[in-house]
TORLO-516248 format. One record per atom (N, C-alpha, C): x, y, z. Coordinates in steps of 0.2 Angstrom, whole numbers, padded with zeros to 4 digits, always signed. Layout:
N
XYZ/...
END
This chain:
313
-0038+0518-0118/-0031+0522-0116/-0025+0516-0116/-0027+0510-0112/-0021+0505-0111/-0018+0503-0118/-0023+0502-0123/-0022+0500-0128/-0016+0504-0134/-0018+0510-0133/-0015+0516-0134/-0006+0514-0133/-0006+0514-0127/-0001+0513-0121/+0003+0506-0125/-0001+0504-0124/+0002+0496-0126/+0005+0495-0133/+0001+0499-0138/+0002+0502-0145/+0011+0504-0145/+0009+0510-0140/+0016+0515-0142/+0021+0512-0140/+0022+0506-0132/+0027+0501-0131/+0030+0497-0136/+0025+0495-0140/+0027+0489-0144/+0031+0493-0151/+0028+0499-0153/+0032+0503-0157/+0041+0504-0156/+0040+0507-0150/+0046+0509-0148/+0050+0502-0146/+0048+0496-0145/+0054+0491-0142/+0055+0488-0153/+0050+0487-0157/+0052+0486-0161/+0058+0491-0166/+0057+0497-0164/+0065+0503-0169/+0068+0501-0165/+0069+0499-0159/+0076+0498-0154/+0078+0493-0156/+0074+0487-0157/+0077+0481-0160/+0080+0482-0168/+0078+0486-0173/+0078+0489-0178/+0086+0489-0178/+0087+0496-0175/+0095+0500-0173/+0100+0493-0169/+0096+0490-0165/+0103+0486-0165/+0105+0484-0169/+0102+0481-0175/+0104+0477-0181/+0108+0481-0184/+0108+0487-0185/+0111+0491-0189/+0119+0494-0186/+0123+0491-0193/+0130+0491-0191/+0134+0497-0194/+0142+0498-0192/+0145+0504-0193/+0145+0506-0200/+0143+0500-0205/+0143+0503-0213/+0138+0504-0213/+0132+0506-0209/+0126+0508-0211/+0121+0504-0215/+0123+0497-0214/+0119+0491-0217/+0116+0488-0211/+0110+0485-0213/+0106+0479-0206/+0109+0475-0207/+0110+0469-0202/+0110+0464-0203/+0108+0458-0210/+0100+0461-0211/+0096+0459-0215/+0101+0461-0223/+0102+0467-0223/+0104+0471-0228/+0111+0467-0231/+0117+0465-0224/+0120+0462-0226/+0122+0456-0230/+0117+0451-0226/+0113+0443-0229/+0112+0445-0236/+0108+0450-0237/+0105+0447-0245/+0111+0452-0250/+0118+0455-0246/+0120+0457-0250/+0129+0454-0253/+0127+0447-0250/+0131+0444-0252/+0134+0442-0260/+0141+0441-0262/+0144+0441-0268/+0140+0434-0271/+0138+0434-0278/+0136+0428-0283/+0140+0427-0287/+0139+0421-0290/+0144+0421-0296/+0144+0428-0300/+0140+0432-0303/+0140+0438-0307/+0138+0444-0304/+0138+0444-0298/+0137+0451-0295/+0140+0451-0290/+0144+0458-0287/+0147+0461-0284/+0145+0465-0278/+0141+0464-0274/+0137+0470-0269/+0142+0475-0264/+0143+0480-0268/+0147+0486-0264/+0142+0489-0257/+0135+0488-0258/+0129+0489-0253/+0124+0485-0258/+0117+0486-0254/+0112+0484-0257/+0110+0487-0263/+0112+0493-0264/+0108+0497-0269/+0116+0498-0275/+0121+0497-0273/+0126+0497-0278/+0128+0490-0279/+0129+0488-0283/+0130+0481-0287/+0134+0482-0295/+0140+0480-0295/+0145+0479-0299/+0142+0471-0301/+0141+0472-0308/+0142+0465-0313/+0149+0462-0315/+0149+0458-0311/+0154+0454-0313/+0153+0448-0318/+0148+0449-0323/+0147+0443-0327/+0150+0447-0335/+0155+0447-0336/+0160+0452-0341/+0163+0446-0348/+0162+0451-0353/+0164+0447-0360/+0171+0451-0362/+0174+0444-0363/+0180+0444-0365/+0181+0448-0372/+0183+0457-0371/+0186+0458-0377/+0194+0459-0379/+0196+0458-0376/+0205+0459-0375/+0208+0452-0376/+0211+0447-0379/+0214+0442-0376/+0219+0440-0372/+0223+0448-0371/+0228+0448-0367/+0225+0451-0360/+0223+0456-0361/+0223+0460-0354/+0214+0458-0353/+0213+0453-0349/+0207+0451-0348/+0206+0449-0340/+0201+0448-0336/+0201+0445-0330/+0202+0437-0330/+0198+0433-0335/+0202+0429-0335/+0211+0425-0335/+0212+0429-0338/+0220+0430-0340/+0222+0431-0334/+0222+0437-0330/+0224+0438-0324/+0225+0432-0318/+0217+0430-0317/+0218+0426-0314/+0220+0419-0315/+0221+0417-0320/+0225+0412-0323/+0230+0414-0321/+0233+0416-0323/+0241+0421-0319/+0242+0420-0313/+0238+0421-0308/+0236+0421-0302/+0238+0413-0298/+0231+0410-0302/+0231+0402-0300/+0239+0399-0303/+0242+0400-0308/+0247+0398-0310/+0254+0398-0304/+0255+0406-0302/+0259+0405-0298/+0258+0403-0289/+0252+0404-0290/+0250+0400-0283/+0250+0393-0282/+0248+0389-0286/+0250+0382-0290/+0258+0381-0287/+0261+0383-0292/+0268+0382-0291/+0271+0381-0284/+0268+0384-0280/+0271+0385-0271/+0277+0389-0272/+0279+0394-0278/+0285+0396-0278/+0287+0403-0274/+0281+0405-0274/+0279+0412-0273/+0276+0413-0264/+0279+0420-0262/+0274+0421-0255/+0271+0429-0258/+0265+0431-0257/+0262+0435-0259/+0262+0439-0255/+0263+0448-0255/+0261+0452-0248/+0259+0458-0250/+0255+0462-0246/+0254+0468-0250/+0259+0472-0246/+0258+0478-0249/+0266+0482-0251/+0266+0486-0244/+0262+0485-0240/+0264+0487-0232/+0270+0485-0228/+0270+0475-0231/+0274+0470-0229/+0279+0471-0233/+0280+0473-0238/+0284+0471-0242/+0292+0471-0240/+0294+0478-0236/+0301+0480-0235/+0304+0473-0228/+0298+0472-0225/+0300+0467-0220/+0299+0459-0222/+0298+0458-0228/+0298+0451-0231/+0303+0448-0234/+0305+0443-0231/+0310+0440-0234/+0310+0433-0234/+0313+0429-0240/+0312+0424-0240/+0319+0419-0244/+0322+0413-0241/+0326+0409-0243/+0323+0404-0247/+0316+0402-0247/+0316+0398-0250/+0309+0398-0256/+0306+0407-0254/+0302+0409-0263/+0304+0413-0263/+0301+0416-0269/+0301+0422-0274/+0295+0427-0269/+0297+0432-0267/+0291+0439-0261/+0290+0440-0269/+0281+0441-0267/+0279+0447-0273/+0274+0450-0271/+0274+0458-0274/+0271+0463-0271/+0267+0465-0278/+0261+0463-0275/+0254+0467-0281/+0253+0472-0279/+0254+0478-0285/+0251+0482-0285/+0248+0487-0288/+0239+0489-0287/+0236+0490-0293/+0234+0498-0290/+0235+0503-0295/+0235+0510-0294/+0228+0511-0299/+0222+0513-0295/+0215+0513-0298/+0213+0522-0300/+0215+0520-0306/+0217+0529-0312/+0209+0530-0310/+0204+0525-0315/+0198+0530-0316/+0192+0524-0315/+0192+0518-0316/+0185+0513-0316/+0189+0509-0309/+0183+0512-0307/+0183+0508-0298/+0182+0500-0299/+0175+0500-0303/+0173+0492-0305/+0178+0489-0308/+0183+0489-0312/+0189+0486-0312/+0193+0481-0307/+0192+0488-0303/+0199+0484-0298/+0195+0479-0292/+0189+0482-0291/+0182+0478-0287/+0185+0472-0290/+0183+0470-0297/+0185+0463-0302/+0190+0461-0298/+0197+0464-0300/+0202+0461-0297/+0202+0459-0291/+0201+0463-0287/+0202+0461-0278/+0198+0455-0277/+0191+0454-0280/+0187+0448-0279/+0190+0442-0282/+0195+0441-0287/+0199+0437-0289/+0203+0435-0285/+0208+0440-0284/+0215+0439-0279/+0213+0434-0272/+0206+0438-0270/+0202+0433-0264/+0203+0428-0263/+0200+0426-0269/+0196+0419-0269/+0200+0415-0272/+0209+0416-0273/+0214+0413-0274/+0219+0414-0266/+0215+0417-0264/+0222+0417-0255/+0227+0422-0256/+0226+0429-0261/+0231+0432-0262/+0228+0439-0260/+0235+0442-0256/+0232+0449-0254/+0237+0454-0258/+0235+0459-0260/+0239+0465-0263/+0236+0473-0261/+0239+0475-0264/+0238+0483-0264/+0235+0488-0267/+0230+0493-0265/+0225+0496-0270/+0224+0502-0268/+0226+0507-0272/+0227+0514-0271/+0223+0517-0275/+0219+0521-0269/+0215+0525-0272/+0217+0533-0275/+0215+0536-0281/+0217+0540-0283/+0211+0547-0282/+0214+0551-0279/+0210+0558-0276/+0207+0562-0281/+0210+0561-0288/+0207+0565-0293/+0202+0562-0299/+0203+0555-0299/+0197+0552-0301/+0189+0553-0300/+0186+0552-0305/+0181+0551-0305/+0177+0547-0300/+0177+0543-0296/+0174+0539-0293/+0175+0543-0286/+0181+0547-0287/+0185+0550-0278/+0178+0556-0277/+0179+0561-0284/+0177+0568-0283/+0175+0569-0290/+0173+0576-0288/+0169+0580-0296/+0175+0585-0296/+0180+0582-0299/+0186+0587-0300/+0185+0594-0302/+0179+0594-0307/+0179+0600-0308/+0177+0606-0305/+0171+0603-0300/+0168+0606-0298/+0168+0610-0290/+0172+0603-0287/+0176+0604-0281/+0179+0596-0279/+0186+0597-0280/+0190+0593-0279/+0191+0589-0273/+0191+0593-0269/+0190+0593-0261/+0187+0589-0257/+0179+0587-0262/+0175+0584-0258/+0173+0576-0260/+0175+0573-0258/+0174+0566-0257/+0167+0562-0257/+0165+0558-0264/+0160+0553-0265/+0158+0552-0259/+0152+0550-0258/+0151+0545-0253/+0152+0537-0255/+0153+0534-0259/+0153+0529-0261/+0160+0524-0260/+0164+0531-0260/+0171+0531-0257/+0173+0525-0252/+0171+0526-0250/+0170+0523-0239/+0168+0518-0241/+0164+0514-0246/+0161+0507-0247/+0167+0503-0251/+0167+0507-0257/+0173+0504-0260/+0179+0502-0255/+0182+0505-0253/+0188+0504-0248/+0185+0497-0243/+0179+0499-0239/+0178+0493-0234/+0179+0487-0238/+0175+0488-0244/+0175+0482-0247/+0181+0478-0249/+0185+0481-0252/+0191+0478-0253/+0197+0477-0248/+0195+0482-0242/+0201+0479-0238/+0196+0475-0232/+0190+0476-0230/+0188+0474-0224/+0185+0463-0226/+0182+0464-0233/+0180+0459-0236/+0185+0455-0238/+0188+0459-0243/+0194+0454-0248/+0199+0454-0245/+0202+0458-0239/+0207+0457-0234/+0214+0461-0238/+0213+0465-0244/+0218+0467-0244/+0222+0476-0244/+0226+0478-0242/+0228+0485-0241/+0225+0489-0246/+0222+0493-0241/+0221+0502-0245/+0225+0505-0245/+0228+0509-0251/+0231+0514-0251/+0229+0522-0254/+0235+0526-0253/+0233+0532-0256/+0239+0533-0263/+0234+0535-0268/+0236+0536-0275/+0237+0544-0276/+0244+0545-0275/+0247+0553-0275/+0245+0557-0281/+0241+0560-0281/+0241+0566-0288/+0240+0574-0284/+0244+0574-0279/+0246+0579-0274/+0248+0585-0276/+0254+0584-0283/+0258+0590-0284/+0251+0594-0288/+0246+0590-0293/+0242+0594-0297/+0238+0597-0293/+0236+0595-0287/+0232+0598-0282/+0235+0605-0281/+0242+0604-0279/+0246+0612-0277/+0246+0616-0284/+0248+0613-0289/+0249+0618-0294/+0244+0620-0299/+0241+0614-0300/+0236+0617-0306/+0228+0619-0302/+0226+0617-0296/+0220+0619-0293/+0223+0624-0286/+0227+0624-0285/+0230+0630-0279/+0228+0627-0275/+0227+0621-0272/+0225+0616-0266/+0229+0617-0261/+0227+0618-0253/+0232+0617-0247/+0233+0610-0247/+0240+0606-0249/+0238+0602-0250/+0240+0598-0242/+0242+0603-0237/+0245+0598-0230/+0235+0598-0227/+0235+0604-0229/+0226+0604-0223/+0221+0600-0227/+0221+0599-0236/+0217+0593-0237/+0219+0588-0236/+0227+0582-0235/+0225+0578-0238/+0226+0575-0227/+0229+0579-0223/+0229+0577-0216/+0220+0578-0215/+0218+0581-0219/+0209+0581-0216/+0205+0573-0219/+0208+0573-0224/+0206+0566-0229/+0207+0561-0225/+0214+0560-0223/+0216+0554-0220/+0213+0552-0213/+0214+0558-0210/+0209+0559-0203/+0204+0556-0204/+0199+0557-0207/+0193+0554-0210/+0192+0547-0211/+0197+0545-0214/+0197+0538-0218/+0200+0532-0214/+0205+0536-0209/+0206+0531-0203/+0202+0531-0199/+0198+0536-0196/+0194+0536-0191/+0188+0531-0193/+0187+0531-0200/+0183+0527-0204/+0184+0520-0203/+0192+0518-0199/+0193+0510-0201/+0198+0508-0206/+0198+0513-0210/+0201+0512-0218/+0209+0514-0216/+0213+0507-0214/+0221+0510-0213/+0224+0511-0219/+0226+0516-0219/+0232+0517-0224/+0238+0522-0222/+0242+0518-0225/+0249+0519-0222/+0254+0520-0227/+0252+0520-0233/+0256+0520-0241/+0254+0526-0245/+0258+0527-0250/+0255+0530-0253/+0259+0528-0261/+0257+0530-0267/+0259+0526-0275/+0259+0534-0277/+0265+0534-0281/+0262+0543-0284/+0260+0539-0293/+0256+0545-0293/+0253+0543-0300/+0255+0547-0307/+0254+0547-0310/+0255+0549-0318/+0251+0550-0322/+0250+0557-0325/+0243+0559-0328/+0246+0564-0333/+0244+0567-0338/+0243+0569-0344/+0248+0578-0341/+0246+0578-0336/+0251+0583-0331/+0256+0585-0332/+0258+0578-0331/+0268+0574-0329/+0271+0577-0335/+0268+0575-0341/+0270+0578-0347/+0270+0584-0349/+0263+0588-0347/+0263+0595-0351/+0268+0598-0344/+0270+0598-0339/+0274+0602-0336/+0278+0601-0332/+0281+0594-0335/+0287+0589-0332/+0288+0589-0326/+0283+0585-0322/+0287+0584-0314/+0283+0576-0312/+0283+0575-0308/+0282+0566-0306/+0279+0570-0300/+0274+0565-0297/+0269+0566-0293/+0272+0565-0284/+0279+0562-0286/+0283+0558-0280/+0286+0566-0276/+0287+0572-0281/+0290+0577-0279/+0287+0581-0274/+0281+0579-0273/+0278+0583-0267/+0283+0578-0258/+0285+0574-0261/+0291+0571-0253/+0297+0575-0253/+0300+0575-0247/+0307+0578-0248/+0311+0573-0248/+0312+0571-0254/+0316+0563-0258/+0318+0563-0264/+0325+0568-0265/+0327+0570-0270/+0328+0564-0275/+0330+0561-0281/+0330+0556-0285/+0332+0560-0293/+0339+0562-0294/+0342+0563-0299/+0338+0563-0305/+0335+0565-0310/+0333+0564-0315/+0330+0558-0316/+0325+0558-0313/+0320+0552-0313/+0317+0552-0320/+0318+0545-0323/+0313+0542-0327/+0308+0537-0326/+0301+0542-0329/+0296+0537-0330/+0294+0534-0334/+0297+0526-0332/+0297+0520-0337/+0304+0521-0339/+0305+0517-0343/+0310+0514-0348/+0314+0517-0352/+0308+0521-0354/+0309+0526-0362/+0307+0533-0361/+0304+0535-0354/+0301+0540-0353/+0306+0546-0354/+0302+0553-0355/+0305+0559-0353/+0310+0561-0345/+0314+0564-0344/+0316+0565-0340/+0312+0571-0336/+0310+0570-0328/+0305+0576-0328/+0308+0580-0321/+0311+0586-0322/+0317+0590-0320/+0314+0598-0315/+0306+0595-0314/+0303+0603-0312/+0304+0600-0305/+0308+0599-0302/+0308+0595-0294/+0305+0602-0289/+0308+0608-0288/+0306+0613-0285/+0301+0618-0285/+0298+0618-0294/+0296+0623-0296/+0292+0620-0301/+0286+0622-0303/+0285+0621-0308/+0280+0627-0314/+0281+0628-0320/+0279+0634-0323/+0272+0633-0325/+0266+0635-0322/+0260+0635-0326/+0256+0642-0327/+0255+0642-0336/+0252+0648-0339/+0257+0654-0335/+0262+0654-0338/+0266+0659-0335/+0269+0662-0328/+0267+0657-0325/+0269+0660-0316/+0272+0651-0314/+0279+0655-0312/+0282+0648-0308/+0278+0646-0300/+0276+0640-0300/+0271+0639-0294/+0277+0633-0291/+0278+0636-0282/+0281+0632-0279/+0278+0626-0277/+0283+0619-0277/+0281+0613-0273/+0283+0613-0266/+0277+0613-0263/+0279+0612-0255/+0282+0605-0253/+0286+0603-0250/+0288+0597-0249/+0287+0596-0242/+0286+0588-0242/+0284+0583-0234/+0287+0579-0232/+0287+0578-0227/+0289+0572-0225/+0284+0564-0226/+0285+0557-0225/+0280+0555-0226/+0278+0552-0220/+0281+0555-0216/+0278+0555-0207/+0274+0560-0207/+0273+0564-0210/+0269+0571-0208/+0261+0568-0210/+0261+0566-0215/+0254+0562-0214/+0253+0554-0214/+0257+0552-0209/+0258+0545-0206/+0258+0538-0210/+0263+0540-0217/+0263+0536-0223/+0270+0531-0220/+0269+0527-0221/+0278+0523-0219/+0280+0521-0226/+0277+0523-0231/+0283+0522-0237/+0278+0525-0243/+0283+0525-0249/+0281+0527-0255/+0280+0521-0259/+0277+0517-0262/+0276+0512-0268/+0282+0512-0272/+0284+0518-0275/+0287+0515-0282/+0295+0517-0279/+0296+0519-0272/+0303+0520-0270/+0304+0512-0265/+0300+0507-0266/+0304+0501-0262/+0307+0498-0265/+0312+0496-0262/+0317+0490-0265/+0316+0482-0269/+0317+0482-0273/+0317+0477-0277/+0320+0474-0282/+0321+0469-0285/+0327+0469-0290/+0322+0466-0297/+0316+0467-0298/+0312+0465-0302/+0306+0468-0301/+0305+0473-0306/+0299+0479-0306/+0293+0478-0313/+0290+0476-0313/+0286+0474-0320/+0280+0481-0317/+0276+0483-0325/+0271+0489-0324/+0267+0489-0332/+0260+0487-0332/+0255+0486-0339/+0258+0491-0342/+0259+0497-0340/+0259+0502-0342/+0266+0504-0347/+0272+0500-0346/+0276+0502-0351/+0276+0498-0357/+0279+0500-0362/+0280+0498-0367/+0287+0495-0369/+0286+0488-0373/+0293+0486-0376/+0292+0484-0382/+0295+0486-0386/+0295+0487-0396/+0287+0487-0396/+0285+0492-0394/+0279+0495-0395/+0272+0492-0395/+0274+0487-0388/+0269+0483-0384/+0269+0482-0379/+0263+0484-0377/+0265+0484-0368/+0265+0478-0364/+0269+0480-0360/+0271+0475-0355/+0264+0469-0353/+0264+0463-0354/+0261+0458-0350/+0263+0454-0346/+0260+0448-0343/+0265+0444-0339/+0268+0438-0345/+0266+0436-0349/+0268+0433-0355/+0273+0435-0357/+0277+0439-0356/+0282+0442-0358/+0290+0440-0355/+0286+0438-0350/+0295+0437-0344/+0291+0429-0343/+0299+0427-0340/+0300+0419-0340/+0299+0418-0333/+0292+0418-0329/+0293+0417-0322/+0296+0412-0319/+0299+0407-0323/+0303+0400-0320/+0309+0404-0318/+0312+0407-0320/+0319+0409-0320/+0321+0414-0314/+0316+0414-0310/+0316+0418-0305/+0319+0414-0299/+0322+0414-0296/+0324+0411-0290/+0322+0413-0281/+0323+0407-0277/+0320+0410-0270/+0324+0417-0267/+0322+0422-0266/+0326+0427-0263/+0323+0433-0266/+0321+0431-0273/+0321+0436-0277/+0315+0439-0274/+0316+0448-0276/+0310+0453-0273/+0306+0455-0280/+0299+0456-0281/+0297+0458-0287/+0289+0462-0285/+0291+0467-0287/+0281+0472-0288/+0280+0470-0296/+0275+0468-0296/+0271+0470-0301/+0266+0475-0301/+0266+0479-0305/+0262+0484-0305/+0255+0484-0312/+0248+0484-0308/+0245+0483-0315/+0240+0490-0314/+0236+0490-0318/+0232+0496-0318/+0223+0494-0321/+0220+0490-0315/+0214+0487-0317/+0210+0492-0324/+0210+0496-0325/+0206+0500-0329/+0207+0497-0339/+0216+0496-0336/+0216+0495-0343/+0216+0486-0345/+0210+0484-0340/+0211+0476-0343/+0204+0476-0344/+0202+0472-0351/+0196+0471-0353/+0193+0478-0355/
END
C-alpha cells in the first residue's frame, strides 16, 4: 500500500514539473530548444517547419537579391530602418528614413523567409496579415474562423524576429461580397490577437480582383475621403466610395474611424516623399530595387518600400 502511495506521489510531481515547463505558446522548454532555426529550416512550431533551402528561379526577384539589397543599405550607414508604426514619428537630418512594408497576400512561408533575412541584418519591418488569405481562413467555407497556425506565424515574426505585425485590410470585400458584419468581426478578431500578445496598431489596404471587378479600394472602409484615388501610377480610378453594385444590388460601404478598432495609422496614407512597390509596372517591367539610384537619396528623405514576398522567387 505504501509503495502505491509513493508511486502516485512520484507521478504527480513529475506531471507538475512538466506543466511548469509549458510556456504561453504551448511549447515546452525542451520543444523550444529543439525548434531553433538552422541554416535551412525555420521552426514555427515543433511540427511546423518551413524549408529555407530555396532554389533561385528568378534572377531579379529572389531571396538572395533581397537580402543583398538590405545588406548594402545597412553597410552604407546612410539609412535608418523603422517599422511603420514608428514611421510618422521618425525624422533624421543625417540619414534617410526607410519603412519596409510587406503585404502577406497568400504565401506565408515567403514572408517568414523575408522576416528572417531582415532580422539577421538588424532591420525591422512591418508584416500585414491578410484575413481572406488561405493561410488565415477557409474563405469558401467559413471566412470568419481563423486557422490555428496564424498565431504561431505572428509570434515568430513579432517576438522572435522583432518586426511589427499589422492588419492587411480586406474588409470592404467582407461587407459587400460576403455580407459580414465588419465591426463585430474585426473587433472580436483584434481583441483575440491582442489578448494573445500580438500588438496590432496599423492597417494596410489590400488590392485584389474584386477591386477591379467592382471598382473600389479597401481603404474606403475608413471615414477618409481621397478624390479619384488611383491604385498604382497607371491604374484606373476607383470611384465607388459610398456603395458598390454587386449582382444588381447596391451595397453600402459602412464607414469607421481608425480609432474604432485601436488602429493608429493606415499604411497607404502615411506621408513620405518616395514610395516604391514591387506590384507597380514601368514600361511593362515590374519595379525592382535595381531601377532606382539609391545614392540619389539625401538625409531627411522619407521612403516607404512595399514588397509582396509571395511575388519573390
